[in-house]
Biotite code that builds the C-alpha atoms (Angstrom):
import biotite.structure as struc

atoms = struc.array([
    struc.Atom([115.689, 136.851, 44.467], chain_id="A", res_id=1, res_name="UNK", atom_name="CA", element="C"),
    struc.Atom([116.992, 137.408, 47.975], chain_id="A", res_id=2, res_name="UNK", atom_name="CA", element="C"),
    struc.Atom([120.085, 135.968, 49.664], chain_id="A", res_id=3, res_name="UNK", atom_name="CA", element="C"),
    struc.Atom([120.265, 132.236, 48.931], chain_id="A", res_id=4, res_name="UNK", atom_name="CA", element="C"),
    struc.Atom([121.462, 131.237, 52.379], chain_id="A", res_id=5, res_name="UNK", atom_name="CA", element="C"),
    struc.Atom([120.560, 132.185, 55.916], chain_id="A", res_id=6, res_name="UNK", atom_name="CA", element="C"),
    struc.Atom([123.629, 133.130, 57.860], chain_id="A", res_id=7, res_name="UNK", atom_name="CA", element="C"),
    struc.Atom([124.094, 131.269, 61.125], chain_id="A", res_id=8, res_name="UNK", atom_name="CA", element="C"),
    struc.Atom([123.128, 133.493, 64.050], chain_id="A", res_id=9, res_name="UNK", atom_name="CA", element="C"),
    struc.Atom([126.233, 134.515, 65.947], chain_id="A", res_id=10, res_name="UNK", atom_name="CA", element="C"),
    struc.Atom([124.568, 134.639, 69.350], chain_id="A", res_id=11, res_name="UNK", atom_name="CA", element="C"),
    struc.Atom([123.773, 130.859, 69.445], chain_id="A", res_id=12, res_name="UNK", atom_name="CA", element="C"),
    struc.Atom([126.382, 129.112, 71.631], chain_id="A", res_id=13, res_name="UNK", atom_name="CA", element="C"),
    struc.Atom([128.649, 126.604, 69.829], chain_id="A", res_id=14, res_name="UNK", atom_name="CA", element="C"),
    struc.Atom([127.428, 123.768, 72.081], chain_id="A", res_id=15, res_name="UNK", atom_name="CA", element="C"),
    struc.Atom([123.837, 124.334, 70.929], chain_id="A", res_id=16, res_name="UNK", atom_name="CA", element="C"),
    struc.Atom([124.875, 124.699, 67.298], chain_id="A", res_id=17, res_name="UNK", atom_name="CA", element="C"),
    struc.Atom([126.795, 121.479, 67.518], chain_id="A", res_id=18, res_name="UNK", atom_name="CA", element="C"),
    struc.Atom([123.814, 119.653, 69.025], chain_id="A", res_id=19, res_name="UNK", atom_name="CA", element="C"),
    struc.Atom([121.506, 121.006, 66.391], chain_id="A", res_id=20, res_name="UNK", atom_name="CA", element="C"),
    struc.Atom([123.981, 119.980, 63.662], chain_id="A", res_id=21, res_name="UNK", atom_name="CA", element="C"),
    struc.Atom([124.020, 116.468, 65.056], chain_id="A", res_id=22, res_name="UNK", atom_name="CA", element="C"),
    struc.Atom([120.240, 116.399, 65.046], chain_id="A", res_id=23, res_name="UNK", atom_name="CA", element="C"),
    struc.Atom([120.238, 117.825, 61.519], chain_id="A", res_id=24, res_name="UNK", atom_name="CA", element="C"),
    struc.Atom([122.500, 114.923, 60.436], chain_id="A", res_id=25, res_name="UNK", atom_name="CA", element="C"),
    struc.Atom([119.955, 112.476, 61.884], chain_id="A", res_id=26, res_name="UNK", atom_name="CA", element="C"),
    struc.Atom([117.026, 114.171, 60.104], chain_id="A", res_id=27, res_name="UNK", atom_name="CA", element="C"),
    struc.Atom([118.954, 114.123, 56.838], chain_id="A", res_id=28, res_name="UNK", atom_name="CA", element="C"),
    struc.Atom([119.693, 110.405, 57.217], chain_id="A", res_id=29, res_name="UNK", atom_name="CA", element="C"),
    struc.Atom([116.034, 109.776, 57.990], chain_id="A", res_id=30, res_name="UNK", atom_name="CA", element="C"),
    struc.Atom([115.096, 111.545, 54.728], chain_id="A", res_id=31, res_name="UNK", atom_name="CA", element="C"),
    struc.Atom([111.568, 112.407, 55.930], chain_id="A", res_id=32, res_name="UNK", atom_name="CA", element="C"),
    struc.Atom([111.922, 115.851, 57.474], chain_id="A", res_id=33, res_name="UNK", atom_name="CA", element="C"),
    struc.Atom([113.592, 117.358, 54.450], chain_id="A", res_id=34, res_name="UNK", atom_name="CA", element="C"),
    struc.Atom([111.568, 115.605, 51.847], chain_id="A", res_id=35, res_name="UNK", atom_name="CA", element="C"),
    struc.Atom([109.977, 117.721, 49.166], chain_id="A", res_id=36, res_name="UNK", atom_name="CA", element="C"),
    struc.Atom([106.435, 117.069, 50.558], chain_id="A", res_id=37, res_name="UNK", atom_name="CA", element="C"),
    struc.Atom([107.472, 118.035, 54.141], chain_id="A", res_id=38, res_name="UNK", atom_name="CA", element="C"),
    struc.Atom([109.211, 121.186, 53.000], chain_id="A", res_id=39, res_name="UNK", atom_name="CA", element="C"),
    struc.Atom([106.210, 122.167, 50.821], chain_id="A", res_id=40, res_name="UNK", atom_name="CA", element="C"),
    struc.Atom([103.886, 121.866, 53.859], chain_id="A", res_id=41, res_name="UNK", atom_name="CA", element="C"),
    struc.Atom([106.206, 123.610, 56.352], chain_id="A", res_id=42, res_name="UNK", atom_name="CA", element="C"),
    struc.Atom([106.994, 126.670, 54.141], chain_id="A", res_id=43, res_name="UNK", atom_name="CA", element="C"),
    struc.Atom([104.735, 126.808, 51.101], chain_id="A", res_id=44, res_name="UNK", atom_name="CA", element="C"),
    struc.Atom([105.985, 130.181, 49.967], chain_id="A", res_id=45, res_name="UNK", atom_name="CA", element="C"),
    struc.Atom([109.658, 129.352, 50.114], chain_id="A", res_id=46, res_name="UNK", atom_name="CA", element="C"),
    struc.Atom([108.977, 126.094, 48.320], chain_id="A", res_id=47, res_name="UNK", atom_name="CA", element="C"),
    struc.Atom([106.989, 127.874, 45.623], chain_id="A", res_id=48, res_name="UNK", atom_name="CA", element="C"),
    struc.Atom([109.668, 130.519, 45.070], chain_id="A", res_id=49, res_name="UNK", atom_name="CA", element="C"),
    struc.Atom([112.452, 128.001, 44.592], chain_id="A", res_id=50, res_name="UNK", atom_name="CA", element="C"),
    struc.Atom([110.689, 124.940, 43.161], chain_id="A", res_id=51, res_name="UNK", atom_name="CA", element="C"),
    struc.Atom([106.868, 125.020, 43.009], chain_id="A", res_id=52, res_name="UNK", atom_name="CA", element="C"),
    struc.Atom([106.502, 127.728, 40.374], chain_id="A", res_id=53, res_name="UNK", atom_name="CA", element="C"),
    struc.Atom([108.253, 125.626, 37.774], chain_id="A", res_id=54, res_name="UNK", atom_name="CA", element="C"),
    struc.Atom([106.614, 123.069, 35.469], chain_id="A", res_id=55, res_name="UNK", atom_name="CA", element="C"),
    struc.Atom([108.034, 119.577, 36.171], chain_id="A", res_id=56, res_name="UNK", atom_name="CA", element="C"),
    struc.Atom([109.053, 117.120, 33.541], chain_id="A", res_id=57, res_name="UNK", atom_name="CA", element="C"),
    struc.Atom([105.770, 115.657, 32.364], chain_id="A", res_id=58, res_name="UNK", atom_name="CA", element="C"),
    struc.Atom([107.403, 112.488, 30.854], chain_id="A", res_id=59, res_name="UNK", atom_name="CA", element="C"),
    struc.Atom([106.976, 110.530, 34.052], chain_id="A", res_id=60, res_name="UNK", atom_name="CA", element="C"),
    struc.Atom([105.222, 107.235, 33.614], chain_id="A", res_id=61, res_name="UNK", atom_name="CA", element="C"),
    struc.Atom([102.267, 106.656, 35.865], chain_id="A", res_id=62, res_name="UNK", atom_name="CA", element="C"),
    struc.Atom([102.733, 104.083, 38.647], chain_id="A", res_id=63, res_name="UNK", atom_name="CA", element="C"),
    struc.Atom([100.744, 100.968, 37.720], chain_id="A", res_id=64, res_name="UNK", atom_name="CA", element="C"),
    struc.Atom([100.397, 100.100, 41.432], chain_id="A", res_id=65, res_name="UNK", atom_name="CA", element="C"),
    struc.Atom([98.468, 103.226, 42.392], chain_id="A", res_id=66, res_name="UNK", atom_name="CA", element="C"),
    struc.Atom([96.177, 103.104, 45.351], chain_id="A", res_id=67, res_name="UNK", atom_name="CA", element="C"),
    struc.Atom([92.998, 105.139, 45.550], chain_id="A", res_id=68, res_name="UNK", atom_name="CA", element="C"),
    struc.Atom([93.743, 106.220, 49.134], chain_id="A", res_id=69, res_name="UNK", atom_name="CA", element="C"),
    struc.Atom([97.206, 107.498, 48.123], chain_id="A", res_id=70, res_name="UNK", atom_name="CA", element="C"),
    struc.Atom([95.678, 109.525, 45.303], chain_id="A", res_id=71, res_name="UNK", atom_name="CA", element="C"),
    struc.Atom([93.055, 111.104, 47.710], chain_id="A", res_id=72, res_name="UNK", atom_name="CA", element="C"),
    struc.Atom([95.777, 111.867, 50.346], chain_id="A", res_id=73, res_name="UNK", atom_name="CA", element="C"),
    struc.Atom([97.914, 113.417, 47.623], chain_id="A", res_id=74, res_name="UNK", atom_name="CA", element="C"),
    struc.Atom([94.972, 115.568, 46.439], chain_id="A", res_id=75, res_name="UNK", atom_name="CA", element="C"),
    struc.Atom([94.168, 116.707, 49.991], chain_id="A", res_id=76, res_name="UNK", atom_name="CA", element="C"),
    struc.Atom([97.838, 117.664, 50.663], chain_id="A", res_id=77, res_name="UNK", atom_name="CA", element="C"),
    struc.Atom([97.943, 119.573, 47.393], chain_id="A", res_id=78, res_name="UNK", atom_name="CA", element="C"),
    struc.Atom([94.813, 121.498, 48.380], chain_id="A", res_id=79, res_name="UNK", atom_name="CA", element="C"),
    struc.Atom([96.242, 122.282, 51.843], chain_id="A", res_id=80, res_name="UNK", atom_name="CA", element="C"),
    struc.Atom([99.466, 123.452, 50.255], chain_id="A", res_id=81, res_name="UNK", atom_name="CA", element="C"),
    struc.Atom([97.624, 125.729, 47.793], chain_id="A", res_id=82, res_name="UNK", atom_name="CA", element="C"),
    struc.Atom([95.484, 127.220, 50.509], chain_id="A", res_id=83, res_name="UNK", atom_name="CA", element="C"),
    struc.Atom([98.483, 127.849, 52.827], chain_id="A", res_id=84, res_name="UNK", atom_name="CA", element="C"),
    struc.Atom([100.466, 129.303, 49.908], chain_id="A", res_id=85, res_name="UNK", atom_name="CA", element="C"),
    struc.Atom([97.641, 131.692, 49.031], chain_id="A", res_id=86, res_name="UNK", atom_name="CA", element="C"),
    struc.Atom([97.349, 132.741, 52.665], chain_id="A", res_id=87, res_name="UNK", atom_name="CA", element="C"),
    struc.Atom([101.049, 133.462, 52.917], chain_id="A", res_id=88, res_name="UNK", atom_name="CA", element="C"),
    struc.Atom([101.010, 135.289, 49.554], chain_id="A", res_id=89, res_name="UNK", atom_name="CA", element="C"),
    struc.Atom([98.041, 137.434, 50.651], chain_id="A", res_id=90, res_name="UNK", atom_name="CA", element="C"),
    struc.Atom([99.880, 138.408, 53.837], chain_id="A", res_id=91, res_name="UNK", atom_name="CA", element="C"),
    struc.Atom([102.649, 139.936, 51.697], chain_id="A", res_id=92, res_name="UNK", atom_name="CA", element="C"),
    struc.Atom([100.394, 142.581, 50.305], chain_id="A", res_id=93, res_name="UNK", atom_name="CA", element="C"),
    struc.Atom([100.439, 144.136, 46.826], chain_id="A", res_id=94, res_name="UNK", atom_name="CA", element="C"),
    struc.Atom([104.031, 145.488, 46.884], chain_id="A", res_id=95, res_name="UNK", atom_name="CA", element="C"),
    struc.Atom([106.061, 142.233, 46.768], chain_id="A", res_id=96, res_name="UNK", atom_name="CA", element="C"),
    struc.Atom([108.418, 141.032, 44.086], chain_id="A", res_id=97, res_name="UNK", atom_name="CA", element="C"),
    struc.Atom([107.559, 137.340, 44.313], chain_id="A", res_id=98, res_name="UNK", atom_name="CA", element="C"),
    struc.Atom([106.546, 135.340, 41.234], chain_id="A", res_id=99, res_name="UNK", atom_name="CA", element="C"),
    struc.Atom([102.897, 135.324, 40.206], chain_id="A", res_id=100, res_name="UNK", atom_name="CA", element="C"),
    struc.Atom([101.010, 132.370, 41.635], chain_id="A", res_id=101, res_name="UNK", atom_name="CA", element="C"),
    struc.Atom([99.015, 131.898, 38.441], chain_id="A", res_id=102, res_name="UNK", atom_name="CA", element="C"),
    struc.Atom([101.903, 131.655, 36.014], chain_id="A", res_id=103, res_name="UNK", atom_name="CA", element="C"),
    struc.Atom([104.012, 128.495, 35.823], chain_id="A", res_id=104, res_name="UNK", atom_name="CA", element="C"),
    struc.Atom([107.540, 128.952, 34.426], chain_id="A", res_id=105, res_name="UNK", atom_name="CA", element="C"),
    struc.Atom([109.583, 126.511, 32.486], chain_id="A", res_id=106, res_name="UNK", atom_name="CA", element="C"),
    struc.Atom([113.074, 125.573, 33.630], chain_id="A", res_id=107, res_name="UNK", atom_name="CA", element="C"),
    struc.Atom([115.723, 123.010, 32.627], chain_id="A", res_id=108, res_name="UNK", atom_name="CA", element="C"),
    struc.Atom([115.860, 119.841, 34.742], chain_id="A", res_id=109, res_name="UNK", atom_name="CA", element="C"),
    struc.Atom([119.419, 120.718, 35.790], chain_id="A", res_id=110, res_name="UNK", atom_name="CA", element="C"),
    struc.Atom([118.428, 124.214, 36.867], chain_id="A", res_id=111, res_name="UNK", atom_name="CA", element="C"),
    struc.Atom([115.461, 122.791, 38.739], chain_id="A", res_id=112, res_name="UNK", atom_name="CA", element="C"),
    struc.Atom([117.791, 120.430, 40.556], chain_id="A", res_id=113, res_name="UNK", atom_name="CA", element="C"),
    struc.Atom([119.957, 123.414, 41.480], chain_id="A", res_id=114, res_name="UNK", atom_name="CA", element="C"),
    struc.Atom([116.929, 125.224, 42.828], chain_id="A", res_id=115, res_name="UNK", atom_name="CA", element="C"),
    struc.Atom([115.975, 122.164, 44.818], chain_id="A", res_id=116, res_name="UNK", atom_name="CA", element="C"),
    struc.Atom([119.475, 122.045, 46.345], chain_id="A", res_id=117, res_name="UNK", atom_name="CA", element="C"),
    struc.Atom([119.262, 125.724, 47.293], chain_id="A", res_id=118, res_name="UNK", atom_name="CA", element="C"),
    struc.Atom([115.892, 125.143, 48.914], chain_id="A", res_id=119, res_name="UNK", atom_name="CA", element="C"),
    struc.Atom([117.210, 122.183, 50.952], chain_id="A", res_id=120, res_name="UNK", atom_name="CA", element="C"),
    struc.Atom([120.248, 124.205, 52.017], chain_id="A", res_id=121, res_name="UNK", atom_name="CA", element="C"),
    struc.Atom([117.960, 127.018, 53.131], chain_id="A", res_id=122, res_name="UNK", atom_name="CA", element="C"),
    struc.Atom([115.824, 124.591, 55.145], chain_id="A", res_id=123, res_name="UNK", atom_name="CA", element="C"),
    struc.Atom([118.978, 123.180, 56.809], chain_id="A", res_id=124, res_name="UNK", atom_name="CA", element="C"),
    struc.Atom([120.032, 126.738, 57.751], chain_id="A", res_id=125, res_name="UNK", atom_name="CA", element="C"),
    struc.Atom([116.608, 127.484, 59.069], chain_id="A", res_id=126, res_name="UNK", atom_name="CA", element="C"),
    struc.Atom([116.722, 124.340, 61.237], chain_id="A", res_id=127, res_name="UNK", atom_name="CA", element="C"),
    struc.Atom([120.164, 125.203, 62.667], chain_id="A", res_id=128, res_name="UNK", atom_name="CA", element="C"),
    struc.Atom([119.013, 128.796, 63.407], chain_id="A", res_id=129, res_name="UNK", atom_name="CA", element="C"),
    struc.Atom([116.033, 127.489, 65.325], chain_id="A", res_id=130, res_name="UNK", atom_name="CA", element="C"),
    struc.Atom([113.459, 128.912, 62.869], chain_id="A", res_id=131, res_name="UNK", atom_name="CA", element="C"),
    struc.Atom([111.320, 125.678, 62.673], chain_id="A", res_id=132, res_name="UNK", atom_name="CA", element="C"),
    struc.Atom([109.873, 126.120, 66.156], chain_id="A", res_id=133, res_name="UNK", atom_name="CA", element="C"),
    struc.Atom([106.393, 125.208, 64.928], chain_id="A", res_id=134, res_name="UNK", atom_name="CA", element="C"),
    struc.Atom([107.697, 121.735, 63.861], chain_id="A", res_id=135, res_name="UNK", atom_name="CA", element="C"),
    struc.Atom([110.630, 120.940, 66.141], chain_id="A", res_id=136, res_name="UNK", atom_name="CA", element="C"),
    struc.Atom([111.003, 121.092, 69.959], chain_id="A", res_id=137, res_name="UNK", atom_name="CA", element="C"),
    struc.Atom([114.415, 122.813, 70.057], chain_id="A", res_id=138, res_name="UNK", atom_name="CA", element="C"),
    struc.Atom([114.541, 122.492, 73.867], chain_id="A", res_id=139, res_name="UNK", atom_name="CA", element="C"),
    struc.Atom([114.802, 118.752, 73.603], chain_id="A", res_id=140, res_name="UNK", atom_name="CA", element="C"),
    struc.Atom([117.738, 119.158, 71.216], chain_id="A", res_id=141, res_name="UNK", atom_name="CA", element="C"),
    struc.Atom([119.496, 122.053, 72.883], chain_id="A", res_id=142, res_name="UNK", atom_name="CA", element="C"),
    struc.Atom([119.444, 120.534, 76.373], chain_id="A", res_id=143, res_name="UNK", atom_name="CA", element="C"),
    struc.Atom([120.248, 116.992, 75.241], chain_id="A", res_id=144, res_name="UNK", atom_name="CA", element="C"),
    struc.Atom([123.832, 115.994, 76.068], chain_id="A", res_id=145, res_name="UNK", atom_name="CA", element="C"),
    struc.Atom([123.466, 112.900, 73.909], chain_id="A", res_id=146, res_name="UNK", atom_name="CA", element="C"),
    struc.Atom([123.998, 115.117, 70.915], chain_id="A", res_id=147, res_name="UNK", atom_name="CA", element="C"),
    struc.Atom([127.393, 116.288, 72.204], chain_id="A", res_id=148, res_name="UNK", atom_name="CA", element="C"),
    struc.Atom([130.238, 115.397, 69.962], chain_id="A", res_id=149, res_name="UNK", atom_name="CA", element="C"),
    struc.Atom([133.403, 115.273, 72.156], chain_id="A", res_id=150, res_name="UNK", atom_name="CA", element="C"),
    struc.Atom([135.736, 115.528, 69.216], chain_id="A", res_id=151, res_name="UNK", atom_name="CA", element="C"),
    struc.Atom([134.000, 118.727, 67.983], chain_id="A", res_id=152, res_name="UNK", atom_name="CA", element="C"),
    struc.Atom([133.915, 120.149, 71.523], chain_id="A", res_id=153, res_name="UNK", atom_name="CA", element="C"),
    struc.Atom([137.651, 119.663, 71.775], chain_id="A", res_id=154, res_name="UNK", atom_name="CA", element="C"),
    struc.Atom([138.208, 121.377, 68.405], chain_id="A", res_id=155, res_name="UNK", atom_name="CA", element="C"),
    struc.Atom([136.054, 124.290, 69.573], chain_id="A", res_id=156, res_name="UNK", atom_name="CA", element="C"),
    struc.Atom([138.093, 124.640, 72.772], chain_id="A", res_id=157, res_name="UNK", atom_name="CA", element="C"),
    struc.Atom([141.366, 124.587, 70.751], chain_id="A", res_id=158, res_name="UNK", atom_name="CA", element="C"),
    struc.Atom([140.006, 127.113, 68.340], chain_id="A", res_id=159, res_name="UNK", atom_name="CA", element="C"),
    struc.Atom([138.940, 129.492, 71.098], chain_id="A", res_id=160, res_name="UNK", atom_name="CA", element="C"),
    struc.Atom([142.297, 129.108, 72.796], chain_id="A", res_id=161, res_name="UNK", atom_name="CA", element="C"),
    struc.Atom([144.267, 130.042, 69.658], chain_id="A", res_id=162, res_name="UNK", atom_name="CA", element="C"),
    struc.Atom([141.909, 132.933, 68.921], chain_id="A", res_id=163, res_name="UNK", atom_name="CA", element="C"),
    struc.Atom([142.636, 134.284, 72.432], chain_id="A", res_id=164, res_name="UNK", atom_name="CA", element="C"),
    struc.Atom([146.379, 133.761, 71.897], chain_id="A", res_id=165, res_name="UNK", atom_name="CA", element="C"),
    struc.Atom([146.222, 135.740, 68.646], chain_id="A", res_id=166, res_name="UNK", atom_name="CA", element="C"),
    struc.Atom([144.408, 138.562, 70.410], chain_id="A", res_id=167, res_name="UNK", atom_name="CA", element="C"),
    struc.Atom([147.000, 138.585, 73.159], chain_id="A", res_id=168, res_name="UNK", atom_name="CA", element="C"),
    struc.Atom([149.863, 138.652, 70.627], chain_id="A", res_id=169, res_name="UNK", atom_name="CA", element="C"),
    struc.Atom([148.332, 141.536, 68.719], chain_id="A", res_id=170, res_name="UNK", atom_name="CA", element="C"),
    struc.Atom([147.888, 143.585, 71.914], chain_id="A", res_id=171, res_name="UNK", atom_name="CA", element="C"),
    struc.Atom([151.487, 142.896, 72.812], chain_id="A", res_id=172, res_name="UNK", atom_name="CA", element="C"),
    struc.Atom([152.705, 144.009, 69.400], chain_id="A", res_id=173, res_name="UNK", atom_name="CA", element="C"),
    struc.Atom([150.773, 147.222, 69.738], chain_id="A", res_id=174, res_name="UNK", atom_name="CA", element="C"),
    struc.Atom([152.323, 147.891, 73.142], chain_id="A", res_id=175, res_name="UNK", atom_name="CA", element="C"),
    struc.Atom([155.858, 147.220, 71.856], chain_id="A", res_id=176, res_name="UNK", atom_name="CA", element="C"),
    struc.Atom([155.441, 149.368, 68.751], chain_id="A", res_id=177, res_name="UNK", atom_name="CA", element="C"),
    struc.Atom([157.908, 152.187, 68.291], chain_id="A", res_id=178, res_name="UNK", atom_name="CA", element="C"),
    struc.Atom([155.551, 154.206, 66.173], chain_id="A", res_id=179, res_name="UNK", atom_name="CA", element="C"),
    struc.Atom([155.671, 157.826, 67.311], chain_id="A", res_id=180, res_name="UNK", atom_name="CA", element="C"),
    struc.Atom([152.966, 159.232, 65.059], chain_id="A", res_id=181, res_name="UNK", atom_name="CA", element="C"),
    struc.Atom([155.498, 161.417, 63.305], chain_id="A", res_id=182, res_name="UNK", atom_name="CA", element="C"),
    struc.Atom([156.081, 160.703, 59.637], chain_id="A", res_id=183, res_name="UNK", atom_name="CA", element="C"),
    struc.Atom([159.613, 160.180, 58.532], chain_id="A", res_id=184, res_name="UNK", atom_name="CA", element="C"),
    struc.Atom([160.632, 161.479, 55.118], chain_id="A", res_id=185, res_name="UNK", atom_name="CA", element="C"),
])
């Protein structure tokens, strides 16, 4: 499997990263955007690789308050997911190393939870990097000063100041060095 996390893009300004992080916290608190169903619909292939290929614990008791409309909606969503997954899989071509769509693997519940955690972390990283453009209007987040965290902005300013101080000190040390290039024995 590939790298488990998406590195944060270095060319995104800290102000925008901080705003996106603040919005990410809102979305996490809301619990809808990063729900299993939403992730499955946004990125079926990634969901399948980390979670969907595994057989779930079948010992769940059926809900006695089931609603026919909920069952139908669930079936329609499952069909949409399978169609989108197949389309994404077909785009990969024959030379990919992803798991076979037709084979379900078994996994321990604890390992499945770990896989779910990795998937959610990947989705958080995708959001911060601006890779959910089809589902989120990043312009509304990136230009919204309401997401500014003054405390974090002050920490960023301090960090940048001290980084510049360290660079200046290193340059000064190089200038004052008495190294002649000749080795002393």
